[in-house]
Kinemage of the C-alpha trace (Angstrom):
@kinemage 1
@onewidth
@group {chain A} dominant
@subgroup {mainchain}
@vectorlist {calphas} color= white
{ca met a 1} P 12.122 8.529 -10.345
{ca asp a 2} L 10.044 7.579 -13.405
{ca gly a 3} L 7.659 10.473 -12.775
{ca his a 4} L 7.044 9.838 -9.277
{ca ser a 5} L 7.647 11.459 -6.363
{ca phe a 6} L 8.255 9.926 -2.728
{ca lys a 7} L 7.567 11.174 0.469
{ca asn a 8} L 10.747 10.029 1.919
{ca glu a 9} L 13.997 8.187 1.294
{ca ile a 10} L 12.731 5.123 2.675
{ca asp a 11} L 9.700 4.674 0.194
{ca tyr a 12} L 12.063 5.357 -2.641
{ca arg a 13} L 14.434 2.765 -1.582
{ca lys a 14} L 11.719 0.351 -1.360
{ca tyr a 15} L 10.280 1.217 -4.570
{ca leu a 16} L 13.444 0.660 -5.983
{ca gly a 17} L 13.262 -3.001 -4.777
{ca val a 18} L 9.845 -3.345 -5.983
{ca lys a 19} L 10.374 -1.939 -9.312
{ca arg a 20} L 13.059 -4.746 -9.810
{ca leu a 21} L 10.177 -7.476 -9.156
{ca val a 22} L 7.989 -5.398 -11.772
{ca ser a 23} L 10.848 -5.826 -14.159
{ca asp a 24} L 11.255 -9.429 -13.335
{ca gly a 25} L 7.341 -10.051 -14.179
{ca arg a 26} L 6.822 -11.069 -10.326
{ca leu a 27} L 4.662 -8.157 -9.827
{ca thr a 28} L 2.068 -6.450 -11.995
{ca gly a 29} L -0.337 -3.392 -11.837
{ca leu a 30} L 1.821 -1.369 -9.196
{ca glu a 31} L 0.281 1.616 -7.758
{ca ile a 32} L 2.234 4.054 -5.609
{ca tyr a 33} L 0.349 5.814 -2.776
{ca pro a 34} L -2.982 4.399 -3.606
{ca lys a 35} L -5.816 5.829 -1.923
{ca phe a 36} L -8.872 3.429 -0.499
{ca pro a 37} L -11.990 5.337 0.714
{ca leu a 38} L -13.370 4.066 3.982
{ca val a 39} L -17.039 3.741 3.543
{ca val a 40} L -19.221 2.723 6.575
{ca arg a 41} L -23.022 2.521 6.178
{ca gly a 42} L -22.658 4.408 2.849
{ca ala a 43} L -20.884 7.298 4.296
{ca cys a 44} L -17.048 8.093 3.553
{ca val a 45} L -15.802 8.570 6.832
{ca asp a 46} L -11.924 8.445 5.880
{ca thr a 47} L -9.419 7.500 3.363
{ca phe a 48} L -6.496 5.312 3.525
{ca glu a 49} L -3.122 5.899 1.679
{ca ala a 50} L -1.098 2.960 1.209
{ca thr a 51} L 2.643 3.259 0.017
{ca phe a 52} L 2.301 0.499 -2.652
{ca lys a 53} L -0.435 -1.775 -4.203
{ca phe a 54} L 0.530 -4.505 -6.422
{ca his a 55} L -0.684 -8.042 -7.698
{ca asp a 56} L 1.872 -10.760 -6.967
{ca ala a 57} L 1.975 -13.404 -9.892
{ca arg a 58} L 3.617 -16.028 -7.460
{ca lys a 59} L 0.991 -15.454 -5.044
{ca gly a 60} L -1.850 -14.915 -7.489
{ca glu a 61} L -3.030 -11.944 -4.784
{ca trp a 62} L -3.282 -8.369 -4.702
{ca arg a 63} L -0.882 -6.919 -1.717
{ca val a 64} L -1.182 -3.774 -0.005
{ca val a 65} L 1.830 -2.291 1.984
{ca leu a 66} L 2.728 0.344 4.329
{ca val a 67} L 6.441 1.568 4.427
{ca gly a 68} L 7.493 2.689 8.023
{ca ala a 69} L 8.618 1.692 11.120
{ca ser a 70} L 5.918 2.880 13.354
{ca ile a 71} L 2.484 4.264 12.658
{ca ser a 72} L 0.410 6.722 14.807
{ca lys a 73} L -2.636 5.633 16.437
{ca pro a 74} L -5.149 7.386 14.094
{ca leu a 75} L -3.063 5.471 11.298
{ca gln a 76} L -3.446 2.316 12.893
{ca thr a 77} L -7.376 2.783 13.325
{ca lys a 78} L -7.371 3.379 9.424
{ca val a 79} L -5.359 0.524 8.722
{ca his a 80} L -7.781 -1.897 11.061
{ca leu a 81} L -10.786 -0.394 9.205
{ca phe a 82} L -9.217 -0.731 5.744
{ca glu a 83} L -8.337 -4.496 6.579
{ca thr a 84} L -12.075 -5.005 7.851
{ca leu a 85} L -13.842 -3.177 4.972
{ca tyr a 86} L -11.598 -4.743 2.246
{ca glu a 87} L -10.758 -7.985 3.764
{ca met a 88} L -7.365 -7.651 2.873
{ca pro a 89} L -4.126 -7.449 5.098
{ca val a 90} L -1.955 -4.415 5.064
{ca glu a 91} L 1.892 -5.538 4.994
{ca arg a 92} L 3.643 -3.361 7.000
{ca trp a 93} L 7.409 -3.165 5.778
{ca ala a 94} L 10.047 -0.925 8.025
């Protein structure tokens, strides 16, 4: 949809809701499946891929979202490392 392909139906349905908020002007700068390098002591040790990244005009902040009911232990580690390095929480949407 809109030139994007989604990994699953849940991501697609969440995208439809986010897209409405973009159309309403509440969200800007939407990125789908953005990748963030996880750099420790100058070395890229891994990459974290979120589902969405966008700027929330009402809150005046960037938000990073990971869609899914449960996440594996390795992904939990990546989320924790991302939150530590980028000083930004990852929202988990079921």
